[in-house]
Structures are given as structure tokens and as C-alpha cells.
C-alpha positions, -999 to +999 in steps of 0.1 A: +030-754-056+001-733-043-024-750-067-016-784-053-018-773-017-051-756-022-066-785-040-054-809-013-073-788+013-105-790-007-104-759-028-114-760-065-086-741-083-090-725-117-056-717-132-053-692-160-025-684-184-020-677-221-004-710-230-023-739-247-040-763-223-017-792-233+013-771-222-004-761-189-012-797-181+025-805-181+031-783-150-003-785-132-010-811-106-033-839-117-063-834-094-100-834-100-102-800-083-078-783-107-090-767-139-072-747-166-088-719-186-068-701-212-072-663-215-052-632-220-061-611-190-049-579-206-080-580-227-114-572-212-134-596-234-111-625-226-114-618-189-153-619-192-149-652-211-126-665-183-152-656-156-180-672-177-157-702-180-153-704-142-190-704-137-194-731-164-166-753-149-173-750-112-209-736-110-200-702-094-178-672-096-145-677-077-145-665-041-109-655-043-088-643-073-051-641-074-041-612-097-005-619-105+001-622-142+037-613-149+066-613-173+102-601-169+128-584-190+161-568-183+181-542-202+203-513-193+178-485-188+191-464-216+187-493-240+153-507-228+131-509-258+098-489-252+078-516-269+091-541-244+084-517-215+049-513-228+044-550-228+057-553-193+032-527-181+004-544-200+010-578-185+024-568-150+000-540-142-030-538-166-038-576-166-041-576-128-063-545-129-086-558-157-091-591-139-097-575-105-121-549-119-142-575-138-145-600-110-152-573-084-180-559-106-196-594-108-193-599-070-211-567-064-238-575-090-242-610-074-240-596-039-212-621-033-182-616-011-148-620-027-111-616-021-085-602-043-048-612-039-021-591-055 
């Protein structure tokens, strides 16, 4: 797992998802450098709260952000429900953009270098 490897090499890793913390802890490595913050990254306010939480938890904005929220669904194209397609676009495209946009704006304001990974 990427989180485990990064933390072993000294990185503090803040993991984000929409599941409750108890559920996240079941799959995250137990390490003092791994934190979990719940947020729906399709929503701008939640992303701002997530970034505020990063600062509160580790004392600074992240210097790298992996923008890879995603869900999957499969249907024959002629039967694919539009509501489900819209949800895929919200999570798989919008969430990454909302997060990247928000953290990049903060990096610029703070005159801090940063890296986005898609």
C-alpha cells in the first residue's frame, strides 16, 4: 500500500475518503504518521475543511496531493442510467479538480511549492 510505504520513509500521510473513520482504520496501516480525514471532495466546502484539517493535524498544508477519487460502474451504453453517469463524473472528474484547485490556490497564497498527482 502506498500509504504504508510513504510513512515508512518518513512522510506524514493524510488519507481522505467519504467513509467513517472507524471503517477507514480497518484498512489503513497503524502508524503514527498516517492520519484519516473524512470529506466529500466533490464539495468545495468539504475540501476547504479537509485542507484546514490537514493544517490542524500536521501543522502545514500538504506538499503533495494525490487527486484520485474514483468510483466504477458498468452497463451497456444504451442502458447506462444518466444519474449514475453523472455520479461517475462528479466523483471521477469533479472531485479531483475541486481538490487540485483548492490546494493550488492555497499554495499560491502561502508562496509554498506543491505537487499534484493525478
